[in-house]
C-alpha positions as CSV (number, residue, x, y, z in Angstrom):
1,M,16.1,9.3,-0.6
2,F,12.5,10.2,-1.2
3,S,12.9,9.0,-4.8
4,I,14.3,6.0,-4.3
5,I,11.3,5.2,-2.3
6,T,9.0,6.3,-4.7
7,L,10.5,4.6,-7.1
8,L,10.0,1.0,-5.5
9,I,6.8,2.0,-4.5
10,E,6.0,1.9,-8.5
11,K,6.1,-1.7,-8.0
12,V,4.0,-2.4,-5.1
13,N,2.4,-5.7,-5.5
14,N,1.4,-7.4,-2.0
15,L,-1.3,-4.3,-1.0
16,K,-4.3,-7.0,-2.3
17,S,-2.3,-10.1,-0.2
18,I,-1.9,-7.8,2.8
19,R,-5.1,-6.3,2.9
20,K,-7.1,-10.0,2.4
21,E,-4.5,-10.9,5.5
22,L,-5.9,-8.1,7.6
23,N,-10.0,-9.2,6.2
24,Y,-10.1,-6.0,5.2
25,T,-12.4,-4.7,2.0
26,Q,-11.3,-2.3,0.2
27,E,-14.1,0.4,1.6
28,E,-12.4,-0.6,5.5
29,L,-8.8,-0.1,5.0
30,A,-9.7,3.2,2.9
31,K,-11.7,4.5,6.1
32,L,-8.7,3.6,8.2
33,F,-6.9,5.6,6.2
34,N,-8.9,8.8,5.5
35,T,-9.3,7.9,1.3
36,T,-12.2,6.2,-0.7
37,H,-12.2,2.7,-1.9
38,S,-11.3,4.2,-5.6
39,T,-7.8,5.0,-4.6
40,I,-6.8,1.9,-2.6
41,S,-8.5,-0.3,-5.7
42,A,-6.4,1.9,-8.3
43,Y,-3.0,1.3,-6.2
44,E,-3.8,-2.7,-6.0
45,N,-4.4,-2.8,-9.9
46,G,-1.3,-0.4,-10.6
47,K,-3.3,2.1,-12.2
48,T,-1.6,5.2,-9.8
49,I,1.4,5.2,-8.0
50,I,0.6,4.3,-3.9
51,L,1.9,7.3,-2.1
52,T,4.7,7.1,0.1
53,A,3.3,8.5,3.2
54,F,0.2,5.5,2.7
55,A,3.1,3.1,2.2
56,I,4.7,3.7,5.3
57,E,1.7,4.2,7.3
58,L,1.0,1.1,6.8
59,C,4.5,-0.6,7.7
60,K,3.9,1.3,11.0
61,R,0.4,0.1,11.8
62,Y,0.8,-3.5,10.4
63,G,4.6,-4.5,11.1
64,Y,5.4,-5.2,7.6
65,S,8.4,-4.0,5.7
66,L,8.3,-1.6,2.9
67,D,11.2,-4.4,1.1
68,W,8.3,-6.7,1.5
69,I,5.4,-4.8,0.0
70,C,7.7,-3.5,-2.9
71,N,8.9,-6.7,-3.4
72,K,11.9,-6.0,-3.0
73,R,13.4,-9.0,-0.7
């Protein structure tokens, strides 16, 4: 199961949309998740694979589905 989720998360395209919908800057979202704005930027631009734990926590906190975040409707 973990490897399937990790593969899906490689294709995240909606993080920037979520952040903007929540009216957060990269810095603000980073602070909420104990990371850096550079990490958020890298996630949004596909330069690094988003951590599974980050995506799951984002879904829990804000009510998004992991499928939607990963564009797997």
